[in-house]
C-alpha positions, 0 to 999 in steps of 0.5 A: 843643428849645432854649429857652435862646437868644435873638437872630438874628444876635447870639445869647445862650445862658445856662446854669447854676443858682442854686445850681450851681457856676457860670452863664454865657452863650455869645455868638455872632455878635459881630463881630471886632476889637471891644475887649473885656476882662473889666473892661468887662463887670464894670462892668455886673455890679457894678451888678446884683450882690446885697448892695450895700445893705439893700434887696437880697438879702444873698447875697454874690456877687462876680459876677466874670466870666471870658472863656473864649473868643472874645477874643484880645489884648483884641479879639473874634475873631468866634468864640463868646464863653464867659462864666462867673460862679462861684457862691460864696455858695450856702446850699442848706440854706436850702431843705431845708424846702421840698424837698417843698413848692411855693412860691406865686408861684414856678415850682416847681409848673409846673417839676414838672408839666412836667419831673417834676424841679425844683431846689428850691435857689433855683429853679434856672433859674427863679431871678433869679440867671440874669440875671447871665449876661444882664448879662454878655452885655449888656456884650458887646453894649454894647461892639459898640454903642460901635463900630457906633453910638457915639451910642447910649446906654441908660439904665434907671431905676425909675418906680414902686414899689408904689403910689408913682410918680415925678413926671415933672416932677421927673425928674433923670437925675443922681439915678439913681446917687445912690440905691439905687432907680435912680430919677430923682426925689430926692423919690421916693427918700426916700418909697420908702426909708421905704416899702420899709424897713417892708415889709422889716422885716415880711417882705413884698415889693412890685412895681415898674415899670422904664423903659428908654430908648435914645437915639441909635437909628438910624432903620430898625431892625426889619421889618414883621410878624414882625421888628418891633423892638418885638416883640423888645423885648417878648419880651426884657423879658417873658423876665426873671424876674418880669416880668408886663407890657411897654409900648412908648411910651405903652403901655396909656395909648394906649387913653385917647387920641384919634387926634389926641392920639396921633399924633406930628406930623412936622416938618423939623428945622433939621438936615435930619432929621425931628423929632416933636412927641411920642413916644407911639410909643416911637420905633417905627412899624410895627415900625421905629425912627423915630430917636427915643428907644426907650422901654419899660417893664416891670412886675415882680411882688413877690418871691414868697419872703417871711417870711409864712406862705402856704398851698400843697400838697406833691408828694404832694398834701397841703395845708400851710403854707409860710414861705420862708427864705433871702435875698431881695429885698424889691423885685426890681425894683431889680436888674431895672434893669441887666437891662432895660438889658442885654436892650435892648442885645442886641436893638438890636445884633441888629437893627443887624446884621440891618439891615446884612445886608439893607439896609446903609445906609437906602434912603429919603432925605428932603429 
């Protein structure tokens, strides 16, 4: 049973472990003649790589991506694209003390129960290190999107860290790159820095909420029932390590609204295209994109590897205490931002290719 592949037309298969020699992705379904160089993918990987500031894991990985196949003279060939990222800064000895213990909050115990074997060196496939391969694959998707949908722009940012939320009235997208938290609120960035600094010093961690928005999404992507665009977005985001909840548009807050408040009223715009009074639907109605911004959010749980003693059991069933050593993110949500962007890029490209294959151009005309 293959459970390492996602997508229908544009498929991504990730491989490798946190402390193995390398990890990577096999990307299939990429159209030919799309300009693609390793440097284009490296741009996105550099945004995710560890050790860039004191608020992320201090594991020093260059995350240098290599393109092994599927590209000739700077353009895709239409054949499978093999991407590889070598691991260079593993410290497996950090995990020798937990060889026989299950880390609370980690997949150690479930991997052991299911497979009867687990890679205790950082969690193997369950490690967030796997997401580097996703970001590389997302870079391929972005290159194709630049060709097929040049107006489409994907932007991710944090909107909450622990109990602290951004003030949406102060949102400034130019601030996203100006702080280590990808937060579009300069005031929130200062509060979060002090808050996370104290948690980090105490050996603790905290969760976060990441929002990813895609502007310029064509109307008509997705299909009713089992091929819904929001279904695939939710699946993609939920597959990211440590994600525990996903929302589209108003999400859970829609339960607090009346039908009058929730309905996004429709008008004809000056450009002859439909325009909406609001976007509670998150740019998707009936599983099909409306042409508005596609907006999703996902909640990331606190990093389970902390320097606080926790109670657990051993493989032999004995009660014991555990302290997880090593280098870990005090808020893994920070580095989840470029991962969320990559996953949305892959889903949108997959649906654009599916749409082209079944429908071609949109059939229903307005006006």
